C-alpha angles and dihedrals in degrees: 000000000000090000090052091063122092114266115257120228109257120229114214108227126219117252093267092056092048092056089047092052092050089052092050090046090050094048093046092050090049092052094048091049091049091048091242129155112277092190094104091055092050092048089047092052095049094042089053092045095240108112088143091067091052089049090050093051092049091052092048091051091050093050089050091053093046089060092050090051090053091050092050093049092050090049094054104037094115091049090056094053091050092049089052090053092051091051093054091052089049091052093066090051090052091054093053090048092051090055090051094051092049092054091049091050094053092051091047093050095051089051099042098044095083090043091052092051090051090046091052092050089049092051092049093050093047091053091050088050094049091049091051090049091052090048091052091047090051092047089050092049090048091050092052090043090052088049091053092043090050093051089048091052089047094049088047093050089049092047088243093143100164094057088044091055090048086054094050090048092052090050091050093046104039109021109026096076093039094054109109095190110093089199094052090044093051087049092052094046088054100041099045095065087044093053091049092047089050093050090047089052095048096048089046090053089049088048091050089052090049090053090052093045094043091063091060091043091048092055092050089044094050091050092048093049094048090046091054089048086052093050092050089049090050090052090051090050091049090050092050089050092052090047091049092050091047090050093049092049091050091048095048098039118092094201124064111277122205115200140159133197116221117205115215117234106266117238119245109284122227095261089057094042093060112074119219089242088062090248132111133090090281093037137093132220121248096169096110092049095049093045092052089049093049092047092053090048087054089050091049091244097112096125093047092050090047092057091041091053093046095050094048093048090048090052090050091052090048090052089048090062092064108118112200116234091202093062122058109247089234088067097040103038095090092053089044097054093034088057091053094042091052090047092058094043087057093047091049089055091045091050093050099041106021100088097237098321090134126018127227088244091056093048088049090052090050092049092049089052090049094049093048092053098042088052091049092051093047093049088051098045094042091053089056099045117100097175121082094209093056089054092050092050093054093040092054094049090046090052091048087052089052094051091047096050095038086063087064093048100260114144111238101179093113092055092048092050089056091053091048092049093059093046093106093048092052094050089047092055089044094050087049093052091046092051091057092047093048091047088054093046094047091046091054092053113120093188089240128132114259118250119213120193100177139048091235090058089053092050093047096046104031113015098042087062096036092235095136119117094209136030092228116105108236124227119266138281089042129190112213122212090235136063130242093271092073098062092036091055091043090054090052094048093044089050088049090053093048092046091048094047089045092055093044093046120092090009098120092266112106098187110046105139091107090056092048090047090050094057091039088058089050092051091048097042105034102030114024096031095049091044092054093045089052090048092049091048097045111028108032114095105152143049094248092053092048091048092050090051090050090051091049088054093055090052092046087054089063089041090057089059089053090049093058093043090049091050092049091048094050090046094051097247120142112251093229089069090052093048091046092055096044110167136205118285102275094211095057094124091057091043093050090046094050092047090045091049090050095046090045093054089044090052092051088051090050092047087061090056093042093061085076087072085082085071090063115115101231090188100044121154091229138013120261107251099207097043132257124302096252095055093049089052090046091051093047091052090047091050092052088046095054095046088056098037095050088065092064109010125080113238094248094055091047091049090052093049093047090047090057091045091050094047087050092051089049092050091049092053090049090046093050091052089050098044126095091244089080110058100179139339139191135231092265091059088049091051089053090053087050088054088051092054092048089052090054091049088049091055087052090051090052090059089067088113090061103036137038122250090261092052091051089050089051090054090050091049088059086073094054097111096057095036092052091051092049092048090052092051092050097040117113091218106040089163089077086079083080091061108094095210095049092040093053091047102044111012103033094131097053124103117220095228094051090047089054093046095047090042094056091054095055111104130190111229089237092056118105117248090252098036116140133206087243095067113088119190143149091266093068111098125219091259091058088048091053094050092048089051091049092049092050095047092046090051091051089050091050 
């Protein structure tokens, strides 16, 4: 083919090109001889655009090898001829060998043909045996498979899902790959997922039913738990009451008192009433929950079920927070809080026994949500309430809820903070309620002594407030020194104390006596004191009413001591601390108003008798020996007054009232001598006034059975102003009044101007009717001169 192509024109290379071509030809020949790759030479030829040169070199190499072949053939010609001769001789040997082999083959086939038939029969029989064995094994496997399937169906029929799943797992693990039947295998591959799906649906349905049932169970469980907390609290209260009674008996008894407090055996608390298996009368059943959890663990769906459980319980908790607007919260609050309490009692049990179904963090998250919502609900409801008792009822139940859940380790500080936050509002509402009750009790007072016909009435109205003056039970019927207002107001105050302590108790604040005392002070000072003052100023019109009111105040003073002791006892504060920090009487405004009202009415009565002083003969020839008419009338009235007042008024109150009356009588005597109605008087009239004063002092001395010596002296001291004036007028040396030392010791209550006015009115019996102080004669006695000197000096000082 190469020779048929037209010849190319040869280009004569230069000397340098010729040497290069020779080198390339030499290298190509060397590569071919060494069986090396000539690809690089071909790429180089085409890359340089000289494929003809490469073709030329290859043809040159081929021609050189052809000559070599010819030379080799010529050199070995004889050897080839000898080899052909050897082959021909060998061919005859081969033919003889072929005949021998044919004979041997014929003999072998004749011998082996029966053996081959036997072998074929053996192989066939062995295959049949193998197939039979395989069939038997398959049948055995199918029998076992059917047995497992039967057990699985039986477990499914009995709702024993865990064992059914174990059977399905065994089928899948041990028999599915060994099953030869494609039909049976396809059936198993189809039914196994269906069975698992069926079991999952069934346990999910059971779990859903449990979720519905556990809400009702939670509410009942919460009510039971809170009820047991309430019973435990009541036992504590009863124990404290017994302790207080024992302490009071020990404190009041003179002889040694030996007493012991016996604690009743506590009922089984909620933690003990619920068995670990979820059973028991006080328990709850978690079987469906744990069964569903176990089944999902077996199905490999543990994490999904955990999420499913948490989300559903969270939704349930959220729905439990719904407060019905159709039902007052006061009626629904117990159900509301009991539902939440039961929810977290259940969650605590699930956390402790659920094998990781819910984590501690998740329970804490649920509790934080619940606390936040409960605080919000309480804030909203408390802000709307305007009745103290409603706040107290809800607070008590919330505190019981806190006690119940704190037993399970839930923090309740936020709830207690909400209760403490509304402490002031509760007490303001309580004060408002008590203000209305006290106003009604005070308005119903008839200012009559209270009659008690039975001992229980005495115990209820006197002993219960410790206002008795003696430990001896009086005979009945008994007329008390106070009116019905006193026990009525005491009951209101005691109820206030108990309600206040009840609100402050179990609220997270251990020492709350100071808070209770603060509001008790407000009740007594701002409510009761003001109500009594208003009653005194508007409703009292007679001495008997005023006297009864003063007697009531004396009894209320003893009652106030009881109030603070009672508050301390309920608050758990030792009585010695209360007695050590005894305060002023909180109803002192009403007490002062009552005594002022009584003394004012008595002064008005006395003023009626004091008008008889106008009948005194101021220029009499001799002093009356039995006193003037006015003082005798006053003393008769005071004796009647004292005989009546001592039945109901304490001696100190009666002393203070008589002291004001005596001071008023003394002022009236001085005022009469100073007034223009008395133009002049003589020494005999002054001596008569001195007798009057002695009669009043004698009356005071006669009250020694009622008053101490010191109190009698105080009564006498109330007459000091009139007595000092009379002593000055009857003194032989009236000029001593000018001596500061003597004046401070004997005349310290006298006013200079009054002394001048009264002294100018004193006339000696020997003076003429129109005698003046300016006339000085031998008839003027020394006493008159002293008085004139005193008058002149006092006028100069003025």
